[in-house]
N, CA, C and O of each residue as an XYZ file, in Angstrom:
380
protein
N      11.548      7.547      1.465
C      11.146      8.407      0.383
C      11.198      7.660     -0.951
O      10.331      7.844     -1.805
N      12.202      6.833     -1.120
C      12.324      6.071     -2.367
C      11.186      5.074     -2.511
O      10.699      4.842     -3.618
N      10.760      4.484     -1.401
C       9.668      3.513     -1.489
C       8.347      4.201     -1.831
O       7.518      3.630     -2.540
N       8.146      5.414     -1.335
C       6.935      6.152     -1.696
C       6.935      6.460     -3.197
O       5.907      6.336     -3.863
N       8.088      6.859     -3.716
C       8.224      7.129     -5.148
C       7.968      5.860     -5.961
O       7.276      5.900     -6.979
N       8.523      4.744     -5.515
C       8.329      3.478     -6.213
C       6.888      3.014     -6.186
O       6.374      2.520     -7.190
N       6.228      3.168     -5.042
C       4.829      2.763     -4.944
C       3.944      3.604     -5.853
O       3.060      3.074     -6.526
N       4.180      4.909     -5.875
C       3.382      5.761     -6.761
C       3.653      5.452     -8.227
O       2.734      5.494     -9.045
N       4.886      5.146     -8.568
C       5.203      4.762     -9.948
C       4.515      3.465    -10.339
O       4.048      3.328    -11.470
N       4.449      2.518     -9.424
C       3.776      1.250     -9.705
C       2.284      1.464     -9.935
O       1.709      0.885    -10.857
N       1.661      2.284     -9.113
C       0.239      2.587     -9.288
C       0.020      3.315    -10.614
O      -0.919      3.000    -11.345
N       0.874      4.281    -10.925
C       0.741      5.033    -12.178
C       0.931      4.135    -13.398
O       0.181      4.238    -14.369
N       1.922      3.261    -13.352
C       2.180      2.374    -14.495
C       1.013      1.422    -14.715
O       0.646      1.144    -15.857
N       0.431      0.923    -13.639
C      -0.722      0.030    -13.771
C      -1.912      0.775    -14.356
O      -2.666      0.217    -15.153
N      -2.083      2.026    -13.966
C      -3.198      2.818    -14.465
C      -2.967      3.248    -15.916
O      -3.912      3.299    -16.703
N      -1.731      3.555    -16.269
C      -1.424      4.129    -17.576
C      -1.387      3.095    -18.707
O      -1.928      3.344    -19.784
N      -0.757      1.942    -18.475
C      -0.520      0.973    -19.538
C      -1.548     -0.150    -19.497
O      -1.735     -0.799    -18.468
N      -2.213     -0.371    -20.632
C      -3.268     -1.380    -20.707
C      -2.761     -2.789    -20.471
O      -3.466     -3.607    -19.880
N      -1.544     -3.089    -20.924
C      -1.028     -4.452    -20.777
C      -0.750     -4.805    -19.319
O      -0.569     -5.978    -18.990
N      -0.715     -3.807    -18.449
C      -0.509     -4.074    -17.019
C      -1.819     -4.170    -16.246
O      -1.804     -4.343    -15.028
N      -2.929     -4.062    -16.925
C      -4.219     -4.116    -16.236
C      -4.765     -5.534    -16.179
O      -5.845     -5.825    -16.693
N      -4.005     -6.398    -15.553
C      -4.503     -7.747    -15.306
C      -4.658     -7.930    -13.802
O      -4.299     -7.049    -13.021
N      -5.183     -9.055    -13.408
C      -5.496     -9.291    -12.002
C      -4.262     -9.173    -11.111
O      -4.326     -8.568    -10.040
N      -3.160     -9.738    -11.541
C      -1.936     -9.717    -10.745
C      -1.410     -8.290    -10.567
O      -1.052     -7.895     -9.458
N      -1.365     -7.533    -11.635
C      -0.849     -6.162    -11.563
C      -1.766     -5.247    -10.763
O      -1.297     -4.364    -10.044
N      -3.061     -5.457    -10.888
C      -3.994     -4.638    -10.115
C      -3.850     -4.923     -8.625
O      -3.895     -3.998     -7.813
N      -3.678     -6.187     -8.256
C      -3.446     -6.509     -6.847
C      -2.146     -5.886     -6.344
O      -2.089     -5.393     -5.217
N      -1.106     -5.904     -7.169
C       0.152     -5.260     -6.775
C      -0.017     -3.751     -6.633
O       0.567     -3.148     -5.732
N      -0.802     -3.139     -7.501
C      -1.045     -1.701     -7.401
C      -1.836     -1.365     -6.138
O      -1.574     -0.350     -5.493
N      -2.794     -2.208     -5.785
C      -3.553     -1.996     -4.550
C      -2.626     -2.091     -3.343
O      -2.703     -1.269     -2.430
N      -1.752     -3.091     -3.340
C      -0.793     -3.241     -2.241
C       0.124     -2.022     -2.180
O       0.416     -1.524     -1.093
N       0.579     -1.538     -3.331
C       1.464     -0.368     -3.363
C       0.750      0.876     -2.842
O       1.344      1.667     -2.109
N      -0.505      1.055     -3.209
C      -1.266      2.213     -2.740
C      -1.466      2.159     -1.229
O      -1.285      3.165     -0.544
N      -1.838      0.995     -0.707
C      -2.034      0.863      0.736
C      -0.720      1.020      1.487
O      -0.698      1.562      2.592
N       0.363      0.557      0.905
C       1.676      0.745      1.509
C       2.056      2.225      1.507
O       2.685      2.701      2.452
N       1.685      2.945      0.471
C       1.934      4.387      0.413
C       1.219      5.110      1.554
O       1.789      6.010      2.171
N      -0.019      4.723      1.835
C      -0.760      5.320      2.947
C      -0.045      5.046      4.266
O       0.066      5.939      5.106
N       0.435      3.832      4.454
C       1.172      3.496      5.673
C       2.458      4.313      5.780
O       2.823      4.757      6.869
N       3.137      4.510      4.667
C       4.394      5.267      4.685
C       4.172      6.736      5.008
O       5.029      7.366      5.629
N       3.049      7.287      4.603
C       2.738      8.673      4.969
C       2.666      8.797      6.488
O       3.197      9.746      7.064
N       2.013      7.842      7.130
C       1.920      7.875      8.592
C       3.293      7.710      9.224
O       3.599      8.374     10.214
N       4.114      6.850      8.676
C       5.461      6.656      9.220
C       6.302      7.923      9.085
O       7.067      8.256      9.991
N       6.169      8.630      7.967
C       6.908      9.883      7.806
C       6.436     10.926      8.808
O       7.246     11.669      9.363
N       5.129     10.985      9.041
C       4.598     11.918     10.042
C       5.188     11.613     11.408
O       5.586     12.524     12.133
N       5.244     10.347     11.757
C       5.796      9.950     13.053
C       7.292     10.251     13.137
O       7.780     10.675     14.185
N       8.017     10.037     12.050
C       9.454     10.338     12.040
C       9.700     11.833     12.226
O      10.632     12.222     12.930
N       8.882     12.668     11.607
C       9.023     14.117     11.767
C       8.725     14.519     13.202
O       9.423     15.360     13.768
N       7.687     13.922     13.802
C       7.373     14.218     15.200
C       8.519     13.834     16.122
O       8.844     14.578     17.047
N       9.128     12.696     15.884
C      10.253     12.267     16.717
C      11.448     13.191     16.502
O      12.120     13.571     17.461
N      11.711     13.551     15.261
C      12.852     14.408     14.950
C      12.698     15.800     15.559
O      13.656     16.358     16.093
N      11.487     16.359     15.476
C      11.240     17.699     16.008
C      10.910     17.695     17.495
O      10.902     18.746     18.135
N      10.639     16.520     18.041
C      10.240     16.374     19.448
C       8.993     17.212     19.747
O       8.899     17.871     20.782
N       8.054     17.169     18.823
C       6.845     17.964     18.933
C       5.719     17.260     18.186
O       5.936     16.692     17.115
N       4.521     17.299     18.751
C       3.363     16.700     18.088
C       2.897     17.620     16.961
O       2.781     18.831     17.147
N       2.634     17.042     15.807
C       2.215     17.829     14.646
C       0.704     18.060     14.650
O       0.235     19.112     14.216
N      -0.046     17.092     15.133
C      -1.500     17.205     15.079
C      -2.119     16.966     16.448
O      -1.470     16.463     17.365
N      -3.381     17.337     16.563
C      -4.102     17.143     17.824
C      -4.374     15.665     18.038
O      -4.267     14.856     17.116
N      -4.726     15.326     19.268
C      -4.907     13.929     19.642
C      -6.018     13.255     18.839
O      -5.826     12.130     18.377
N      -7.157     13.891     18.659
C      -8.265     13.257     17.939
C      -7.901     13.049     16.468
O      -8.263     12.030     15.880
N      -7.198     13.994     15.879
C      -6.751     13.837     14.496
C      -5.730     12.715     14.390
O      -5.698     11.976     13.406
N      -4.892     12.600     15.423
C      -3.911     11.524     15.449
C      -4.608     10.161     15.511
O      -4.173      9.208     14.864
N      -5.696     10.072     16.295
C      -6.451      8.818     16.357
C      -7.019      8.450     14.991
O      -7.000      7.285     14.592
N      -7.522      9.451     14.283
C      -8.062      9.178     12.949
C      -6.968      8.718     11.992
O      -7.178      7.796     11.204
N      -5.809      9.354     12.057
C      -4.719      8.934     11.174
C      -4.199      7.556     11.569
O      -3.790      6.776     10.709
N      -4.214      7.254     12.858
C      -3.790      5.928     13.303
C      -4.773      4.856     12.829
O      -4.364      3.754     12.464
N      -6.071      5.181     12.834
C      -7.062      4.247     12.303
C      -6.804      3.983     10.819
O      -6.857      2.840     10.368
N      -6.526      5.043     10.070
C      -6.246      4.889      8.640
C      -4.999      4.045      8.420
O      -4.953      3.220      7.507
N      -3.982      4.252      9.263
C      -2.745      3.469      9.172
C      -3.026      1.988      9.426
O      -2.597      1.131      8.653
N      -3.745      1.688     10.506
C      -4.050      0.280     10.829
C      -4.936     -0.350      9.758
O      -4.735     -1.506      9.385
N      -5.911      0.401      9.267
C      -6.804     -0.107      8.233
C      -6.030     -0.420      6.951
O      -6.229     -1.475      6.350
N      -5.155      0.487      6.535
C      -4.396      0.249      5.305
C      -3.429     -0.912      5.477
O      -3.213     -1.679      4.539
N      -2.847     -1.051      6.659
C      -1.942     -2.169      6.916
C      -2.697     -3.498      6.845
O      -2.210     -4.451      6.238
N      -3.875     -3.568      7.456
C      -4.668     -4.803      7.426
C      -5.182     -5.108      6.026
O      -5.169     -6.265      5.608
N      -5.634     -4.093      5.295
C      -6.109     -4.331      3.938
C      -4.964     -4.744      3.020
O      -5.168     -5.521      2.087
N      -3.778     -4.239      3.272
C      -2.611     -4.664      2.504
C      -2.326     -6.142      2.745
O      -1.968     -6.871      1.820
N      -2.485     -6.579      3.989
C      -2.289     -7.999      4.299
C      -3.316     -8.870      3.582
O      -2.986     -9.951      3.095
N      -4.549     -8.404      3.517
C      -5.592     -9.144      2.802
C      -5.280     -9.189      1.306
O      -5.454    -10.228      0.668
N      -4.822     -8.075      0.747
C      -4.469     -8.048     -0.677
C      -3.291     -8.975     -0.969
O      -3.254     -9.613     -2.021
N      -2.331     -9.055     -0.052
C      -1.208     -9.986     -0.227
C      -1.712    -11.426     -0.201
O      -1.231    -12.265     -0.962
N      -2.677    -11.715      0.670
C      -3.272    -13.054      0.704
C      -3.958    -13.368     -0.625
O      -3.785    -14.461     -1.165
N      -4.734    -12.422     -1.157
C      -5.399    -12.640     -2.443
C      -4.391    -12.828     -3.571
O      -4.607    -13.641     -4.469
N      -3.292    -12.078     -3.528
C      -2.241    -12.228     -4.527
C      -1.612    -13.613     -4.439
O      -1.334    -14.237     -5.463
N      -1.388    -14.092     -3.226
C      -0.820    -15.433     -3.049
C      -1.780    -16.506     -3.556
O      -1.351    -17.472     -4.186
N      -3.070    -16.345     -3.287
C      -4.066    -17.305     -3.774
C      -4.118    -17.280     -5.297
O      -4.189    -18.332     -5.934
N      -4.082    -16.077     -5.888
C      -4.094    -15.956     -7.347
C      -2.883    -16.639     -7.967
O      -3.013    -17.335     -8.974
N      -1.729    -16.451     -7.386
C      -0.519    -17.091     -7.918
C      -0.541    -18.599     -7.700
O      -0.044    -19.355     -8.535
N      -1.111    -19.038     -6.587
C      -1.237    -20.479     -6.354
C      -2.132    -21.115     -7.407
O      -1.816    -22.180     -7.937
N      -3.248    -20.463     -7.708
C      -4.157    -20.986     -8.731
C      -3.464    -20.997    -10.095
O      -3.640    -21.936    -10.872
N      -2.677    -19.958    -10.388
C      -1.969    -19.903    -11.671
C      -0.934    -21.017    -11.787
O      -0.728    -21.558    -12.873
N      -0.288    -21.362    -10.689
C       0.705    -22.441    -10.722
C       0.022    -23.795    -10.730
O       0.472    -24.720    -11.405
N      -1.052    -23.911     -9.987
C      -1.763    -25.184     -9.858
C      -2.445    -25.599    -11.160
O      -2.395    -26.765    -11.551
N      -3.074    -24.650    -11.817
C      -3.766    -24.980    -13.071
C      -3.436    -23.926    -14.130
O      -4.242    -23.027    -14.372
N      -2.273    -24.023    -14.758
C      -1.884    -23.024    -15.773
C      -2.734    -23.149    -17.037
O      -3.363    -24.177    -17.290
N      -2.733    -22.080    -17.811
C      -3.448    -22.103    -19.085
C      -2.729    -23.011    -20.059
O      -1.507    -23.149    -20.011
N      -3.497    -23.632    -20.949
C      -2.902    -24.564    -21.912
C      -2.574    -23.872    -23.196
O      -2.066    -24.501    -24.124
């Protein structure tokens, strides 16, 4: 729950404050948003395990699982782009 709150705060801060709207912060906000989507699925699964009951129908579960896998993979791609951006910043800093 704390990580969901932190991710939403990071996205909000990036959206709200102009000084945070740079390439690095936007990539971090994208990662936080995609992580938030993954955490929603994890909470759904935790509730199902706790209640020992399925919350949604099978086809809806497949759709949510697709969204979970998609957000996880896109988060990995965003982390790669963030690493490349930081490598370029270290390799050739501004003068």
